[in-house]
VEXTOR-594120 format. One line per 10 residues: number of its first residue (from 1); for each residue x, y, z of N, C-alpha, C. Coordinates in steps of 0.001 Angstrom, whole numbers. Layout:
BEGIN
NUM = X Y Z X Y Z X Y Z; ...
***
This chain:
BEGIN
1 = 101125 -19694 -20366 100541 -19794 -19023 100103 -18417 -18542; 98922 -18391 -17905 98371 -17143 -17407 98393 -17108 -15880; 98746 -15948 -15350 98697 -15724 -13914 97497 -14844 -13585; 96678 -15297 -12657 95533 -14527 -12181 95872 -14005 -10794; 95731 -12690 -10605 96010 -12054 -9321 94731 -11384 -8845; 94146 -11926 -7812 92887 -11417 -7261 93182 -10825 -5887; 93135 -9494 -5794 93540 -8786 -4584 92307 -8346 -3803; 92176 -8860 -2587 91114 -8418 -1698 91633 -7376 -720; 90853 -7077 286 91261 -6068 1263 92386 -6564 2162; 92428 -7873 2415 93456 -8449 3280 94226 -9562 2595
11 = 93519 -10362 1808 94128 -11542 1208 94259 -11390 -315; 95245 -12106 -847 95496 -12160 -2284 95378 -13614 -2729; 94820 -13814 -3919 94807 -15141 -4527 95658 -15115 -5782; 96522 -16115 -5904 97237 -16392 -7138 96605 -17639 -7754; 96405 -17601 -9064 95955 -18787 -9782 96709 -18857 -11097; 97037 -20059 -11516 97748 -20270 -12774 96883 -21141 -13679; 96656 -20636 -14905 95887 -21362 -15907 96779 -21707 -17085; 96594 -22903 -17595 97258 -23330 -18815 96213 -23945 -19724; 96042 -23359 -20920 95029 -23822 -21866 93652 -23902 -21196; 93338 -22842 -20471 92037 -22676 -19799 91793 -23687 -18678
21 = 92818 -24358 -18252 92688 -25289 -17125 93404 -24722 -15912; 92719 -24757 -14769 93312 -24274 -13529 94342 -25280 -13021; 95591 -24858 -12977 96677 -25736 -12534 97062 -25532 -11081; 96802 -24316 -10568 97322 -23984 -9241 96560 -22783 -8702; 96325 -22799 -7379 95795 -21593 -6732 96246 -21588 -5280; 96398 -20378 -4744 96767 -20224 -3349 96241 -18883 -2850; 96089 -18775 -1546 95623 -17548 -916 96585 -17191 210; 96888 -15901 335 97838 -15467 1351 97580 -14002 1689; 98162 -13547 2766 98011 -12150 3156 98823 -11249 2228; 98298 -10049 1996 98933 -9105 1073 100379 -8820 1454
31 = 100694 -8857 2743 102060 -8568 3203 103079 -9587 2691; 102619 -10755 2242 103524 -11800 1747 103584 -11833 215; 103090 -10796 -437 102970 -10798 -1901 104306 -11072 -2590; 105327 -10298 -2274 106610 -10412 -2982 107229 -11795 -2790; 107179 -12263 -1559 107745 -13585 -1255 107035 -14681 -2036; 105703 -14645 -2044 104935 -15680 -2728 105098 -15595 -4244; 105250 -14381 -4756 105439 -14241 -6202 106788 -14834 -6632; 107804 -14636 -5833 109109 -15212 -6161 109038 -16738 -6183; 108326 -17322 -5221 108145 -18779 -5210 107383 -19236 -6458; 106361 -18449 -6819 105533 -18818 -7966 106330 -18789 -9265
41 = 107188 -17793 -9415 108015 -17697 -10628 108913 -18914 -10801; 109464 -19378 -9687 110343 -20548 -9766 109551 -21802 -10138; 108328 -21880 -9640 107509 -23062 -9913 106932 -23047 -11325; 106610 -21830 -11820 106014 -21707 -13152 106821 -20687 -13979; 107967 -21065 -14474 108836 -20122 -15195 108281 -19703 -16555; 107236 -20372 -17051 106698 -20069 -18381 105517 -19104 -18334; 105318 -18442 -17213 104243 -17454 -17137 104508 -16328 -18134; 103481 -15981 -18933 103652 -14958 -19962 102742 -13756 -19761; 101542 -13991 -19259 100565 -12915 -19123 99903 -12987 -17757; 99424 -11835 -17307 98741 -11774 -16018 97591 -10787 -16094
51 = 96583 -11022 -15276 95509 -10063 -15080 95424 -9777 -13591; 95257 -8519 -13253 95165 -8104 -11856 93766 -7550 -11603; 93070 -8161 -10677 91758 -7690 -10233 91901 -7294 -8775; 91636 -6025 -8477 91897 -5533 -7125 90702 -4765 -6574; 90075 -5334 -5542 89056 -4586 -4799 89707 -3929 -3585; 90908 -4383 -3258 91712 -3732 -2230 92680 -2779 -2906; 93821 -2577 -2311 94819 -1672 -2876 96127 -2427 -3044; 96490 -2685 -4300 97767 -3330 -4576 98848 -2250 -4669; 99850 -2292 -3791 100902 -1264 -3822 101586 -1189 -5178; 102009 10 -5557 102626 228 -6870 103872 -622 -7066
61 = 104655 -818 -6013 105878 -1607 -6178 105562 -3077 -6434; 104413 -3557 -5904 104000 -4927 -6184 103612 -5060 -7660; 102893 -4079 -8151 102489 -4092 -9560 103704 -4022 -10475; 104654 -3180 -10141 105869 -3070 -10960 106655 -4377 -10969; 106613 -5101 -9868 107295 -6401 -9793 106721 -7358 -10832; 105409 -7347 -10982 104767 -8182 -11997 105123 -7695 -13402; 105004 -6396 -13605 105196 -5823 -14939 106635 -5986 -15432; 107557 -6163 -14526 108957 -6363 -14905 109143 -7704 -15610; 108321 -8683 -15263 108505 -10046 -15769 107529 -10433 -16875; 106284 -9953 -16803 105241 -10434 -17710 104313 -9292 -18118
71 = 103545 -9529 -19182 102531 -8564 -19612 101368 -8588 -18621; 100971 -7402 -18159 99941 -7315 -17124 98744 -6511 -17631; 97559 -7085 -17480 96305 -6399 -17786 95627 -6039 -16473; 95320 -4751 -16289 94618 -4299 -15097 93131 -4281 -15381; 92367 -5001 -14589 90933 -5088 -14823 90233 -3832 -14316; 89501 -3178 -15216 88636 -2059 -14859 87512 -1966 -15893; 86625 -1013 -15726 85464 -920 -16612 85830 -431 -18010; 87068 39 -18197 87453 608 -19481 88017 -422 -20458; 88412 -1581 -19977 88972 -2576 -20891 87841 -3229 -21682; 88218 -3914 -22738 87213 -4576 -23572 86650 -5779 -22832
81 = 85311 -5837 -22761 84636 -6911 -22035 83830 -7781 -22994; 83625 -9042 -22645 82930 -9960 -23558 81406 -9911 -23424; 80875 -8787 -22947 79426 -8646 -22837 79047 -7177 -22964; 77760 -6916 -23193 77234 -5559 -23269 76919 -5102 -21849; 77569 -4043 -21409 77399 -3581 -20043 76356 -2467 -20001; 75144 -2799 -19530 74059 -1818 -19448 73863 -1287 -18037; 74824 -1516 -17173 74797 -966 -15812 74834 557 -15918; 73948 1237 -15206 73831 2688 -15376 75029 3453 -14815; 75785 2811 -13911 76998 3438 -13361 78174 2472 -13535; 78648 2293 -14775 79693 1287 -15036 80988 1534 -14273
91 = 81271 2778 -13939 82503 3076 -13205 82470 2506 -11788; 81279 2278 -11251 81164 1770 -9885 80976 259 -9835; 80903 -383 -10976 80706 -1831 -11001 81981 -2525 -10555; 81889 -3344 -9507 83058 -4011 -8948 83728 -4942 -9938; 85048 -4983 -9882 85784 -5845 -10799 85471 -7314 -10556; 85124 -7657 -9319 84754 -9046 -9045 83466 -9415 -9776; 82528 -8478 -9833 81266 -8743 -10533 81490 -8817 -12050; 82389 -7984 -12557 82746 -8056 -13979 83301 -9432 -14319; 84159 -9953 -13456 84767 -11267 -13699 83723 -12379 -13668; 82797 -12305 -12733 81763 -13340 -12625 80865 -13359 -13851
101 = 80473 -12190 -14310 79627 -12115 -15507 80383 -12640 -16726; 81658 -12328 -16815 82469 -12818 -17927 82552 -14345 -17931; 82672 -14932 -16753 82702 -16398 -16666 81394 -16996 -17171; 80281 -16355 -16852 78977 -16884 -17288 78842 -16811 -18809; 79366 -15742 -19408 79323 -15600 -20861 80114 -16721 -21527; 81240 -17056 -20938 82096 -18092 -21491 81496 -19482 -21331; 80935 -19760 -20176 80491 -21118 -19879 79016 -21375 -20189; 78208 -20317 -20255 76781 -20480 -20555 76347 -19466 -21601; 76928 -19521 -22799 76568 -18548 -23840 75111 -18711 -24264; 74483 -17593 -24615 73108 -17576 -25117 72094 -18091 -24100
111 = 72400 -17888 -22817 71478 -18242 -21737 71253 -17042 -20831; 70068 -16981 -20244 69848 -16076 -19121 70546 -16685 -17913; 71381 -15891 -17244 72173 -16429 -16136 72096 -15494 -14936; 71890 -16084 -13765 71976 -15365 -12500 73170 -15909 -11732; 74128 -15029 -11425 75317 -15438 -10663 75191 -14904 -9248; 75287 -15811 -8277 75217 -15436 -6864 76574 -15692 -6239; 77179 -14632 -5739 78494 -14727 -5099 78300 -14540 -3598; 78418 -15631 -2855 78172 -15604 -1417 79490 -15494 -670; 79872 -14261 -379 81096 -13993 354 80835 -12994 1455; 81730 -12034 1624 81519 -10979 2619 80181 -10307 2390
121 = 79925 -9965 1139 78584 -9561 706 78018 -10656 -184; 76718 -10674 -344 76081 -11547 -1325 75715 -10665 -2507; 76301 -10955 -3657 75966 -10195 -4856 75178 -11072 -5820; 74239 -10440 -6496 73435 -11082 -7523 73697 -10335 -8828; 74041 -11061 -9875 74317 -10444 -11167 73574 -11201 -12262; 72877 -10442 -13105 72036 -11062 -14128 72457 -10612 -15517; 72631 -11588 -16404 72937 -11315 -17800 71960 -12082 -18680; 71458 -11424 -19726 70431 -12028 -20569 71034 -12943 -21619; 70153 -13691 -22277 70601 -14581 -23351 71061 -13814 -24587; 70906 -12489 -24557 71404 -11637 -25640 72740 -10981 -25261
131 = 73355 -11511 -24217 74685 -11071 -23797 74684 -9660 -23203; 73573 -9269 -22590 73458 -7935 -22011 73399 -8041 -20488; 74345 -7388 -19837 74373 -7355 -18382 73475 -6230 -17887; 72491 -6579 -17038 71515 -5601 -16574 71796 -5088 -15168; 72521 -5839 -14370 72790 -5439 -12990 72399 -6549 -12034; 71974 -6189 -10831 71620 -7213 -9849 71308 -6617 -8504; 71934 -7152 -7473 71664 -6697 -6107 72857 -7017 -5220; 72925 -6311 -4092 73969 -6537 -3092 73324 -6564 -1719; 73650 -7580 -936 73136 -7656 437 74237 -8173 1360; 74076 -8058 2684 75112 -8540 3606 75267 -10053 3533
141 = 76522 -10511 3599 76783 -11940 3626 76584 -12526 5013; 76794 -13828 5123 76548 -14531 6383 77394 -13951 7511; 78688 -13810 7282 79584 -13303 8321 79189 -11895 8761; 78831 -11055 7808 78416 -9691 8134 77172 -9676 9012; 76273 -10601 8778 75025 -10638 9554 75304 -11061 10997; 76137 -12073 11147 76525 -12462 12505 77227 -11296 13214; 78156 -10654 12493 78957 -9593 13101 78102 -8369 13452; 77148 -8037 12623 76317 -6864 12891 75460 -7060 14130; 75000 -8284 14358 74216 -8552 15565 75058 -8318 16820; 76330 -8667 16740 77233 -8455 17868 77646 -6989 18001
151 = 77919 -6341 16866 78408 -4964 16885 77353 -3953 17318; 76107 -4188 16939 75073 -3167 17145 74056 -3517 18227; 74406 -4498 19050 73586 -4805 20225 74503 -4895 21438; 73906 -4838 22600 74704 -4850 23832 75058 -6250 24301; 74192 -7218 24010 74352 -8523 24671 74450 -9722 23734; 74253 -9545 22441 74279 -10705 21552 75718 -11092 21225; 76036 -12379 21327 77418 -12830 21111 77754 -12918 19622; 79060 -12913 19335 79534 -13150 17973 79745 -14647 17807; 79028 -15243 16855 79071 -16688 16656 79687 -17034 15304; 80213 -18238 15222 80639 -18787 13944 79423 -19424 13270
161 = 79388 -19381 11960 78226 -19899 11234 78006 -21376 11526; 76747 -21741 11604 76381 -23126 11881 74972 -23361 11340; 74759 -24526 10730 73440 -24850 10203 72482 -25079 11364; 71367 -24349 11433 70432 -24513 12556 69722 -25858 12507; 69476 -26410 13671 68788 -27696 13746 67285 -27539 13608; 66796 -26341 13918 65350 -26121 13910 65079 -24671 13561; 63963 -24412 12915 63613 -23025 12600 63319 -22231 13867; 62891 -22928 14915 62592 -22267 16184 63772 -22445 17124; 64531 -21372 17337 65657 -21445 18250 65189 -21453 19693; 65746 -22334 20512 65328 -22413 21920 66385 -21844 22862
171 = 67353 -21111 22296 68360 -20395 23075 68783 -19183 22254; 69537 -18294 22887 69988 -17125 22133 70853 -17542 20946; 71764 -18491 21180 72659 -18907 20101 71901 -19587 18967; 71006 -20507 19306 70274 -21197 18243 69307 -20251 17537; 68825 -19242 18243 67952 -18240 17605 68739 -17403 16596; 69973 -17065 16944 70814 -16308 16011 71116 -17147 14766; 71491 -18405 14977 71767 -19283 13836 70537 -19407 12938; 69379 -19572 13528 68158 -19691 12745 67889 -18407 11967; 68020 -17272 12651 67733 -16002 12000 68689 -15687 10866; 69976 -15922 11099 70972 -15579 10093 70947 -16561 8924
181 = 71108 -17833 9217 71272 -18820 8150 69976 -19027 7377; 68860 -19175 8089 67599 -19349 7372 67186 -18068 6672; 67564 -16944 7251 67300 -15671 6569 68019 -15594 5240; 69289 -16023 5220 70063 -15997 3983 69502 -16981 2965; 69235 -18211 3379 68761 -19210 2417 67395 -18837 1856; 66515 -18294 2685 65201 -17876 2187 65336 -16682 1249; 66291 -15803 1553 66549 -14688 636 67009 -15205 -721; 67970 -16124 -714 68494 -16659 -1963 67397 -17337 -2780; 66638 -18212 -2129 65579 -18901 -2850 64506 -17930 -3335; 64234 -16900 -2541 63235 -15915 -2950 63671 -15125 -4169
191 = 64925 -14706 -4194 65446 -13975 -5356 65423 -14874 -6593; 65881 -16108 -6424 65880 -17055 -7549 64469 -17259 -8074; 63500 -17462 -7176 62108 -17677 -7591 61579 -16500 -8398; 61904 -15295 -7979 61440 -14110 -8699 62020 -14047 -10109; 63292 -14406 -10252 63894 -14430 -11589 63276 -15533 -12450; 63015 -16690 -11850 62465 -17812 -12616 61067 -17519 -13155; 60319 -16659 -12483 58993 -16294 -12980 59090 -15614 -14343; 60137 -14835 -14543 60317 -14101 -15798 61229 -14827 -16774; 62175 -15602 -16219 63155 -16293 -17063 63173 -17778 -16683; 62218 -18553 -17182 62074 -19951 -16731 63239 -20865 -17081
201 = 64042 -20488 -18090 65194 -21319 -18464 66491 -20797 -17840; 66360 -20066 -16758 67497 -19422 -16112 68540 -20429 -15615; 69821 -20129 -15874 70929 -20861 -15268 71340 -20116 -14003; 71537 -20849 -12918 71859 -20223 -11633 73209 -20737 -11166; 74146 -19804 -10932 75492 -20151 -10481 75659 -19668 -9043; 76154 -20525 -8187 76506 -20140 -6816 78010 -20264 -6656; 78629 -19184 -6212 80076 -19187 -6020 80410 -18376 -4775; 81698 -18244 -4472 82115 -17487 -3294 82462 -18383 -2120; 82923 -17761 -1052 83437 -18486 101 82435 -19347 826; 81147 -18994 738 80117 -19768 1440 79373 -20730 518
211 = 79958 -21026 -642 79307 -21918 -1602 78987 -23272 -998; 79986 -23891 -388 79791 -25242 163 78788 -25224 1303; 78845 -24198 2137 77947 -24096 3289 76494 -23953 2857; 76257 -23187 1800 74886 -22876 1394 74323 -23817 329; 75208 -24420 -450 74765 -25147 -1638 73692 -26177 -1402; 73813 -26970 -353 72861 -28055 -105 71616 -27605 644; 71549 -26319 998 70414 -25841 1761 69368 -25133 910; 69651 -24955 -368 68729 -24258 -1251 67781 -25242 -1926; 66547 -24814 -2109 65568 -25700 -2753 65703 -25671 -4269; 66251 -24578 -4800 66401 -24451 -6246 67640 -25172 -6743
221 = 67588 -25612 -7985 68720 -26282 -8611 69751 -25249 -9047; 71005 -25466 -8669 72069 -24513 -8963 73294 -25241 -9491; 74200 -24464 -10108 75534 -24933 -10421 76468 -24300 -9397; 77155 -25104 -8617 78085 -24589 -7610 79504 -24656 -8160; 80201 -23515 -8108 81570 -23462 -8638 82353 -22427 -7846; 83190 -22884 -6947 83956 -21976 -6089 85030 -21216 -6859; 85407 -21699 -8059 86464 -21049 -8843 85921 -20177 -9972; 84648 -19869 -9929 84004 -19167 -11045 84644 -17812 -11318; 84988 -17075 -10269 85595 -15756 -10455 86972 -15875 -11114; 87776 -16815 -10654 89102 -17018 -11249 88984 -17398 -12720
231 = 88015 -18242 -13035 87805 -18647 -14419 87367 -17461 -15271; 86563 -16570 -14681 86153 -15375 -15395 87314 -14446 -15676; 88203 -14288 -14706 89380 -13445 -14905 90269 -14004 -16008; 90452 -15305 -16024 91261 -15917 -17073 90617 -15709 -18441; 89298 -15798 -18511 88606 -15587 -19782 88773 -14145 -20269; 88691 -13179 -19359 88888 -11767 -19740 90295 -11570 -20300; 91282 -12181 -19651 92661 -12070 -20129 92796 -12674 -21525; 92244 -13846 -21736 92297 -14492 -23048 91539 -13671 -24088; 90399 -13138 -23706 89566 -12347 -24605 90313 -11104 -25080; 90994 -10426 -24170 91731 -9222 -24541 92992 -9552 -25327
241 = 93622 -10679 -25022 94826 -11073 -25748 94495 -11405 -27197; 93355 -12048 -27426 92965 -12440 -28784 92498 -11271 -29624; 92101 -10172 -28932 91598 -9006 -29670 92631 -7907 -29863; 93897 -8199 -29511 94964 -7206 -29690 95245 -6997 -31178
***
């Protein structure tokens, strides 16, 4: 059994895989790490290996707690990856993006793939059918766009995301919803269209926290998978274990 530890700036995700099948996942605040890990050990006593992906900061004592019980792989650009990394600054490539690309290699081998992760930021990652990762793009996510309108103006309110009823907003709130949500969906479809011009057999993956919200609003055909990053982390762990 494999333990996946995905550490964000505030929240942590635990996921347990057995024979490449996701058996369990949970999300909690970093302050509850030790407590939740103790519960997890009791529930899954056969855990043998773990991978830690951290875009936040996992305290050293938390890491030692894991290492005391199981073999731990720390995800970074230096470990062996299942693809050719042609990113010009590999040291700055986020571990979350590494995991997403790895998932695409596992699930869509020998295909051109565009992975879109719609979360705090929207990231675009492209890998060729020759297993070469070229890079992508980063833009503000839905929540960031709503928040920036509130933070950097005097009078615009902070709103929760909502699908606009009309492209023409007839109030301040409906105008914000139209600008933010339609702006994001048109951006996504525009990026996809540009890739399809060059790579007509492109596979498109949509993942991240806003997958469900955005999935039905895009005109392009996509594969939606909210667990794509976790699956990628598990694949990296398996890949490194088999190559020891």
